[in-house]
DSSP file (Angstrom, degrees, kcal/mol; ACC not computed):
  #  RESIDUE AA STRUCTURE BP1 BP2  ACC     N-H-->O    O-->H-N    N-H-->O    O-->H-N    TCO  KAPPA ALPHA  PHI   PSI    X-CA   Y-CA   Z-CA
    1    1 A M              0   0    0      0, 0.0     2,-0.4     0, 0.0     0, 0.0   0.000 360.0 360.0 360.0 134.1   -6.4  -12.3   76.5
    2    2 A K        -     0   0    0      2,-0.0     2,-0.3     0, 0.0     0, 0.0  -0.905 360.0-142.9-111.8 136.3   -4.1  -12.9   79.4
    3    3 A T        -     0   0    0     -2,-0.4     0, 0.0     1,-0.1     0, 0.0  -0.683   6.2-154.7 -95.9 150.8   -0.7  -11.4   79.8
    4    4 A T        +     0   0    0     -2,-0.3    -1,-0.1     2,-0.1    -2,-0.0   0.387  58.5 115.3-102.3   1.6    2.3  -13.2   81.3
    5    5 A A        -     0   0    0      1,-0.1    -2,-0.1     0, 0.0     3,-0.1  -0.479  69.2-117.2 -73.1 141.0    4.1  -10.0   82.5
    6    6 A P        -     0   0    0      0, 0.0     5,-0.1     0, 0.0    -1,-0.1  -0.340  43.7 -81.3 -71.2 160.1    4.5   -9.6   86.3
    7    7 A P    >>  -     0   0    0      0, 0.0     4,-1.4     0, 0.0     3,-0.9  -0.213  40.0-113.5 -59.4 154.2    2.8   -6.7   88.0
    8    8 A A  H 3> S+     0   0    0      1,-0.3     4,-2.3     2,-0.2     6,-0.3   0.845 115.5  58.0 -60.5 -35.8    4.6   -3.3   87.9
    9    9 A D  H 3> S+     0   0    0      1,-0.2     4,-1.2     2,-0.2    -1,-0.3   0.808 104.3  52.5 -67.8 -26.5    5.3   -3.3   91.6
   10   10 A A  H <4 S+     0   0    0     -3,-0.9    -1,-0.2     2,-0.2    -2,-0.2   0.842 111.6  46.9 -73.2 -33.5    7.1   -6.6   91.3
   11   11 A L  H  < S+     0   0    0     -4,-1.4    -2,-0.2     1,-0.2    -1,-0.2   0.901 123.7  30.0 -73.1 -41.4    9.3   -5.2   88.5
   12   12 A F  H  < S-     0   0    0     -4,-2.3    -2,-0.2     2,-0.2    -1,-0.2   0.461 102.3-121.5-103.7  -2.6   10.2   -1.9   90.2
   13   13 A G  S  < S+     0   0    0     -4,-1.2     2,-0.3    -5,-0.2    -4,-0.1   0.337  84.8  55.5  84.9  -8.4   10.1   -3.0   93.9
   14   14 A A  S    S-     0   0    0     -6,-0.3     2,-0.3     3,-0.0    -2,-0.2  -0.987  92.1 -91.5-151.7 156.2    7.4   -0.5   95.0
   15   15 A R        -     0   0    0     -2,-0.3     2,-0.4     1,-0.1    -6,-0.0  -0.532  42.4-122.3 -71.1 132.4    3.9    0.4   94.1
   16   16 A A        -     0   0    0     -2,-0.3     2,-0.3     1,-0.0    -1,-0.1  -0.626  27.6-145.8 -75.2 128.2    3.8    3.2   91.6
   17   17 A E        -     0   0    0     -2,-0.4     2,-0.2     1,-0.1    -1,-0.0  -0.702  23.2 -99.5 -96.6 149.3    1.9    6.1   93.0
   18   18 A A        -     0   0    0     -2,-0.3     2,-0.5     1,-0.1    -1,-0.1  -0.456  33.4-139.3 -67.1 132.0   -0.3    8.4   90.9
   19   19 A V        -     0   0    0     -2,-0.2     2,-0.3    -3,-0.0    -1,-0.1  -0.828  17.7-125.5 -94.7 125.9    1.5   11.7   90.0
   20   20 A E        -     0   0    0     -2,-0.5     3,-0.0     1,-0.1    -1,-0.0  -0.557  22.9-128.4 -74.5 129.0   -0.8   14.7   90.2
   21   21 A Q        -     0   0    0     -2,-0.3     2,-0.2     1,-0.1    -1,-0.1  -0.565  24.5-113.1 -75.7 135.6   -0.8   16.7   87.0
   22   22 A P        -     0   0    0      0, 0.0     2,-0.3     0, 0.0    -1,-0.1  -0.469  42.2-177.9 -67.6 139.9   -0.1   20.4   87.3
   23   23 A R        +     0   0    0     -2,-0.2    64,-0.2    64,-0.1     2,-0.2  -0.900  28.7  49.4-135.0 163.6   -3.1   22.5   86.5
   24   24 A G  E    S-a   87   0A   0     62,-1.3    64,-2.0    -2,-0.3     2,-0.5  -0.562  87.8 -42.9 107.1-169.9   -4.0   26.1   86.2
   25   25 A L  E     +a   88   0A   0     -2,-0.2    64,-0.2    62,-0.1    -2,-0.1  -0.880  54.6 177.3-105.9 124.8   -2.5   29.2   84.7
   26   26 A A  E     -a   89   0A   0     62,-2.0    64,-1.9    -2,-0.5     2,-0.1  -0.954  30.5-111.6-127.5 145.3    1.3   29.7   85.0
   27   27 A P  E     -a   90   0A   0      0, 0.0     2,-0.3     0, 0.0    64,-0.2  -0.453  33.0-165.0 -73.9 149.4    3.5   32.5   83.6
   28   28 A A        -     0   0    0     62,-2.3     2,-0.4    -2,-0.1    65,-0.3  -0.982  19.8-121.1-135.5 147.0    6.0   31.6   80.8
   29   29 A V  E     -C   54   0B   0     25,-0.6    25,-2.9    -2,-0.3     2,-0.3  -0.722  33.4-174.2 -87.1 133.9    9.0   33.3   79.4
   30   30 A A  E     -Cd  53  94B   0     63,-0.7    65,-2.6    -2,-0.4     2,-0.3  -0.946   9.3-165.5-129.0 150.1    8.8   34.0   75.6
   31   31 A R  E     -Cd  52  95B   0     21,-2.0    21,-2.8    -2,-0.3     2,-0.4  -0.958  22.5-119.0-133.2 155.5   11.3   35.4   73.2
   32   32 A L  E     +C   51   0B   0     63,-1.7     2,-0.4    -2,-0.3    19,-0.2  -0.795  31.2 178.6 -98.4 130.1   10.9   36.8   69.6
   33   33 A V  E     -C   50   0B   0     17,-2.6    17,-3.4    -2,-0.4     2,-0.3  -0.984  17.4-141.6-131.8 140.4   12.7   35.0   66.8
   34   34 A T  E     -C   49   0B   0     -2,-0.4    15,-0.2    15,-0.2     2,-0.1  -0.743  20.2-120.0 -99.7 151.6   12.6   35.8   63.0
   35   35 A T  E     -     0   0B   0     13,-2.2     4,-0.1    -2,-0.3    12,-0.0  -0.473  15.8-129.1 -81.7 160.5   12.7   33.2   60.3
   36   36 A R  E    S+     0   0B   0     -2,-0.1    -1,-0.1     2,-0.1    11,-0.0   0.845  88.9  54.3 -79.2 -34.7   15.4   33.2   57.7
   37   37 A T  E    S-     0   0B   0      1,-0.1    11,-0.6     9,-0.0    -2,-0.1  -0.737  90.0-107.9-103.6 149.9   13.3   33.1   54.6
   38   38 A P  E     -C   47   0B   0      0, 0.0     2,-0.6     0, 0.0     9,-0.3  -0.305  38.4 -97.3 -71.3 158.4   10.5   35.6   53.7
   39   39 A D    >   -     0   0    0      7,-2.9     3,-1.0     1,-0.2     6,-0.2  -0.671  29.6-157.1 -75.6 116.6    6.8   34.7   53.9
   40   40 A T  T 3  S+     0   0    0     -2,-0.6    -1,-0.2     1,-0.2     7,-0.0   0.698  90.3  56.4 -72.6 -18.5    5.9   33.8   50.3
   41   41 A T  T 3  S+     0   0    0      3,-0.0    -1,-0.2    -3,-0.0    -2,-0.0   0.581  88.3  90.5 -88.0  -9.5    2.2   34.5   51.0
   42   42 A D  S X  S-     0   0    0     -3,-1.0     3,-1.5     4,-0.2     0, 0.0  -0.750  72.4-144.2 -88.1 128.0    2.9   38.1   52.1
   43   43 A P  T 3  S+     0   0    0      0, 0.0    -1,-0.1     0, 0.0    -3,-0.0   0.808 103.5  48.7 -60.8 -28.7    2.8   40.7   49.3
   44   44 A E  T 3  S-     0   0    0     -3,-0.0    -4,-0.1     2,-0.0    -3,-0.0   0.463 106.3-129.9 -89.7  -1.1    5.7   42.6   50.9
   45   45 A Q    <   +     0   0    0     -3,-1.5     2,-0.1    -6,-0.2    -5,-0.1   0.850  45.0 170.5  55.7  38.8    7.7   39.4   51.4
   46   46 A R        -     0   0    0     -8,-0.2    -7,-2.9    -7,-0.1     2,-0.2  -0.430  36.2-107.4 -76.2 154.8    8.4   40.2   55.1
   47   47 A R  E     -C   38   0B   0     -9,-0.3    22,-2.8    -2,-0.1     2,-0.2  -0.534  35.6-112.2 -79.5 150.1   10.0   37.6   57.3
   48   48 A L  E     - E   0  68B   0    -11,-0.6   -13,-2.2    20,-0.2     2,-0.4  -0.499  20.9-139.5 -80.7 150.3    7.8   35.8   59.9
   49   49 A L  E     -C   34   0B   0     18,-2.8    17,-2.7   -15,-0.2    18,-0.4  -0.904  15.6-161.4-107.1 140.1    8.2   36.3   63.6
   50   50 A L  E     -CE  33  65B   0    -17,-3.4   -17,-2.6    -2,-0.4     2,-0.7  -0.965  13.8-141.0-122.2 138.8    7.9   33.4   66.0
   51   51 A L  E     -CE  32  64B   0     13,-3.2    13,-2.4    -2,-0.4     2,-0.7  -0.890  16.7-160.6 -95.5 115.0    7.2   33.5   69.7
   52   52 A V  E     -CE  31  63B   0    -21,-2.8   -21,-2.0    -2,-0.7     2,-0.5  -0.878  12.0-165.1 -99.1 115.5    9.4   30.8   71.3
   53   53 A V  E     -CE  30  62B   0      9,-3.2     9,-2.6    -2,-0.7     2,-0.8  -0.864  19.0-139.9-109.1 130.4    7.9   30.0   74.8
   54   54 A H  E     -CE  29  61B   0    -25,-2.9   -25,-0.6    -2,-0.5     7,-0.2  -0.802  30.0-134.9 -86.1 110.7    9.7   28.1   77.5
   55   55 A C     >  -     0   0    0      5,-2.9     4,-1.0    -2,-0.8     5,-0.1  -0.479   9.6-153.8 -73.4 128.8    6.9   26.0   79.0
   56   56 A P  T  4 S+     0   0    0      0, 0.0    -1,-0.1     0, 0.0   -28,-0.0   0.585  91.2  48.2 -76.5  -8.5    6.7   25.9   82.8
   57   57 A Y  T  4 S+     0   0    0      3,-0.1    -2,-0.0   -31,-0.1    31,-0.0   0.891 124.5  18.9 -97.3 -50.8    5.0   22.4   82.7
   58   58 A C  T  4 S-     0   0    0      2,-0.1     3,-0.1    26,-0.1    -3,-0.0   0.434  92.7-126.0-105.5   0.9    7.0   20.2   80.4
   59   59 A D  S  < S+     0   0    0     -4,-1.0     2,-0.2     1,-0.2    -5,-0.0   0.807  72.1 117.4  59.1  32.3   10.3   22.2   80.3
   60   60 A C        -     0   0    0     -5,-0.1    -5,-2.9    -7,-0.0     2,-0.5  -0.628  69.2-104.5-115.6 177.7   10.2   22.3   76.5
   61   61 A Q  E     -E   54   0B   0     -7,-0.2     2,-0.4    -2,-0.2    -7,-0.2  -0.930  28.3-163.4-108.5 129.7    9.9   25.1   74.0
   62   62 A H  E     -E   53   0B   0     -9,-2.6    -9,-3.2    -2,-0.5     2,-0.5  -0.881  11.6-141.4-108.5 144.2    6.6   25.7   72.2
   63   63 A I  E     +E   52   0B   0     -2,-0.4     2,-0.3   -11,-0.2   -11,-0.2  -0.908  20.5 178.2-112.9 131.2    6.4   27.9   69.1
   64   64 A H  E     -E   51   0B   0    -13,-2.4   -13,-3.2    -2,-0.5     2,-0.2  -0.913  36.7 -97.2-127.0 153.6    3.6   30.3   68.3
   65   65 A S  E     -E   50   0B   0     -2,-0.3   -15,-0.2   -15,-0.2     3,-0.1  -0.478  32.0-177.0 -69.3 138.3    3.1   32.7   65.4
   66   66 A G  E     -     0   0B   0    -17,-2.7     7,-2.5     1,-0.4     2,-0.2   0.222  39.8-113.8-121.7  13.0    4.1   36.3   66.2
   67   67 A G  E     - F   0  72B   0    -18,-0.4   -18,-2.8     5,-0.2    -1,-0.4  -0.608  52.8 -40.0  92.5-153.8    3.1   38.1   63.0
   68   68 A H  E >   -EF  48  71B   0      3,-1.1     3,-2.1   -20,-0.2   -20,-0.2  -0.779  64.3 -88.1-113.7 157.9    5.5   39.6   60.5
   69   69 A L  T 3  S+     0   0    0    -22,-2.8   -22,-0.0    -2,-0.3    -2,-0.0  -0.475 119.1  23.4 -61.7 127.2    8.6   41.7   60.9
   70   70 A G  T 3  S+     0   0    0     -2,-0.2    -1,-0.3   -24,-0.1    -3,-0.0   0.157 126.1  52.9  97.3 -17.4    7.6   45.3   61.2
   71   71 A A  E <  S+F   68   0B   0     -3,-2.1    -3,-1.1    -5,-0.1    -2,-0.1  -0.427  76.2 178.7-145.1  63.8    4.1   44.4   62.4
   72   72 A P  E     -F   67   0B   0      0, 0.0     2,-0.8     0, 0.0    -5,-0.2  -0.318  27.6-139.5 -72.5 152.5    4.5   42.0   65.4
   73   73 A R        +     0   0    0     -7,-2.5    -2,-0.0     1,-0.1    -6,-0.0  -0.860  38.6 154.9-107.1  93.0    1.6   40.6   67.4
   74   74 A L        +     0   0    0     -2,-0.8    20,-0.1     2,-0.0    -1,-0.1   0.049  19.0 138.8-109.7  24.5    2.9   40.8   70.9
   75   75 A C        -     0   0    0      1,-0.1    16,-0.1    18,-0.0     2,-0.1  -0.317  67.2 -89.0 -67.5 152.4   -0.4   41.0   72.8
   76   76 A P        -     0   0    0      0, 0.0     2,-0.3     0, 0.0    -1,-0.1  -0.415  58.2-179.6 -60.6 135.2   -0.7   39.0   76.0
   77   77 A R  E     -B   91   0A   0     14,-0.6    14,-1.6    -2,-0.1     2,-0.3  -0.952  25.0-138.9-139.0 156.3   -2.0   35.5   75.2
   78   78 A N  E     +B   90   0A   0     -2,-0.3     2,-0.3    12,-0.2    12,-0.2  -0.864  26.1 167.1-109.3 149.2   -2.9   32.2   76.8
   79   79 A S  E     -B   89   0A   0     10,-2.7    10,-3.0    -2,-0.3     2,-0.4  -0.959  26.5-123.2-151.4 166.3   -2.0   28.8   75.5
   80   80 A R  E     -B   88   0A   0     -2,-0.3     2,-0.4     8,-0.3     8,-0.3  -0.893  24.5-112.6-119.2 150.9   -2.0   25.3   76.7
   81   81 A C        -     0   0    0      6,-3.2     6,-0.3    -2,-0.4     3,-0.2  -0.623  16.0-155.3 -78.3 129.3    0.8   22.7   76.9
   82   82 A V  S    S+     0   0    0     -2,-0.4    -1,-0.1     1,-0.2     3,-0.1   0.702  93.2  51.7 -77.8 -19.0    0.2   19.8   74.6
   83   83 A G  S    S+     0   0    0      1,-0.2     2,-0.5     4,-0.1    -1,-0.2   0.635 107.5  53.0 -91.9 -15.2    2.4   17.6   76.8
   84   84 A T  S >  S-     0   0    0     -3,-0.2     3,-1.8     3,-0.2    -3,-0.2  -0.966  82.8-130.3-127.4 116.7    0.7   18.2   80.1
   85   85 A Q  T 3  S+     0   0    0     -2,-0.5     3,-0.1     1,-0.3    -3,-0.1  -0.449  93.7   9.1 -66.2 127.9   -3.1   17.8   80.4
   86   86 A G  T 3  S+     0   0    0      1,-0.2   -62,-1.3    -2,-0.2     2,-0.7   0.420  91.8 134.1  84.7  -1.4   -4.6   20.8   82.1
   87   87 A G  E <   +a   24   0A   0     -3,-1.8    -6,-3.2    -6,-0.3     2,-0.4  -0.740  28.2 175.7 -87.2 114.4   -1.4   22.9   81.9
   88   88 A T  E     -aB  25  80A   0    -64,-2.0   -62,-2.0    -2,-0.7     2,-0.3  -0.956   3.5-177.1-118.7 136.6   -2.2   26.4   80.6
   89   89 A Y  E     -aB  26  79A   0    -10,-3.0   -10,-2.7    -2,-0.4     2,-0.3  -0.872  10.0-157.5-128.6 162.6    0.4   29.1   80.4
   90   90 A Y  E     -aB  27  78A   0    -64,-1.9   -62,-2.3    -2,-0.3   -12,-0.2  -0.970   8.6-151.4-135.8 153.7    0.5   32.8   79.4
   91   91 A F  E     + B   0  77A   0    -14,-1.6   -14,-0.6    -2,-0.3   -62,-0.1  -0.855  18.2 171.1-127.9  97.2    3.3   35.1   78.2
   92   92 A P        +     0   0    0      0, 0.0     2,-0.4     0, 0.0    -1,-0.1   0.818  69.0  35.6 -75.3 -31.9    2.6   38.7   79.2
   93   93 A A        -     0   0    0    -65,-0.3   -63,-0.7   -18,-0.0     2,-0.5  -0.955  69.6-150.0-127.8 143.9    6.0   40.1   78.2
   94   94 A V  E     -d   30   0B   0     -2,-0.4     2,-0.5   -65,-0.1   -63,-0.2  -0.939   7.8-145.4-116.3 132.0    8.3   39.2   75.3
   95   95 A Q  E      d   31   0B   0    -65,-2.6   -63,-1.7    -2,-0.5    -2,-0.0  -0.840 360.0 360.0 -94.8 127.4   12.0   39.4   75.4
   96   96 A Q              0   0    0     -2,-0.5    -1,-0.1   -65,-0.2   -65,-0.1   0.464 360.0 360.0 -90.4 360.0   13.5   40.4   72.0
């Protein structure tokens, strides 16, 4: 199959250069947020805690499970950015 579209450099006036993807481990800021409704699978009906992380790679917020209200899981953790290949972040401290 042959395409009739002109090359990208003809469309944009310059050759597009490859952008190097950020890689490695970077610190990220996280905050603790509670859900409005209780966890229906929990016998004590506690509300869930969510870790909202500001990603240093894609400038978005990623959400991770943080346990239940009254028993948070705030241990240091590593995670990877789903929007940036090779981007891994960690959140050592959580702001409540």
